[in-house]
N, C-alpha and C positions, 0 to 999 in steps of 0.2 A: 504494500500500500504506500502510495506517495504522500508526502507531507507538502501541501501547497501553501505558498505565501503569495498574496497579491501585492505587487509592487507597480503602481501605476506609471511611474517614470522609468521603468525598465527599458533599456535601449533595444530590446528584442521582444518578440512575443512571449518567449519563455527562456529560462536558463536553469540548468541543473547545477546545484551546489549541494553535494551529498550531505545530508539525506533529504534535502529540500528540492522542490521544483518551484522556482519563482515564476509567476505568470503576470503579464501586464494587465489582464482583465480576468475576473473571476470565471467568466464563461469559457476561457481557454482550458480550464482544468477538465472540461468535458470533451475536448478535442482529442480523440483517441490516438490519432496519428502524431500530433504534437507531443502528447504524453509519452507515447512509445519512443519517440525520438529522444526525449530527455531521459527516459529510463535506460536507454542504450548508453548515454553518457554516464549515468550512475554506475553501470557495470564497468565501464572503462575506468572510472575514477577509483572504484574499489580494487580492481586488479593492479592498479599502480599505487595503491595505498594513499590515494587522494592528492597530496601535495605534488608529487612528481607529475601527475596528470596536468595540473595547471602550468607547471614549468615547461613541459613539453608542448602543451597547447599554445602558450604565448610564444615560445621559441619558433614553433612551426609557423605561426601566423606572421611573425616578424620576418622570417626567411622568405615566406611567400610574398609578403608585401614588397620586399626589395626585388624579388624575382618578377612579379607581375605588375608592380606599381599601381595596384588597384585594391582598395579595401575589400570590395565584394569578391573579387577573384581570389585574393589571399585567404579570406574566410572560407570560401567554397573548397579550397584545396587543402585545408587542415585535415590530416588523416582521420581524426576523430569525427569530424563533421561528415567526411565522405562515407564512413561506415554508417553513421546514424541516418543520413539521408538515403543511402542505398537500401536500408532495411526498415525504415520507419513504417512502411505499409505491411510488413510481415509481422503479424501479432504473435507468431510462434518463434520468432527469431531469438529472443532471449532464452528460450528453453533449449535451443539447439546451437547457440553461439559457442564457438571455440574460443578459449582464452587468447587474448591479444590479437583478436581478429583484425583490429585496425592496422596491424603491421602489413597486412596484405593489400591495403588500400593505397599504397604508394604510387 
């Protein structure tokens, strides 16, 4: 079960900060695809013992930002986001996901 916190000024629709899912609007907690996407991030965070996830996430974003010179492209190319977006519509994904699956998203 996810623990939701509504944060109206959130710069995105939702954000996973284990064990919470921050949502911009209360209605977003009913969006099963969005919630599944964020739960994939929870799994990634847990397998990296949380703090290293954020360090890798930011480093990957900054590398991509230099490479692509575009915030949107840099964000889309973060390996954690690639895994989450590729599998957000698969509601059985977390039951079948292999550990460190994001490594295959390079």
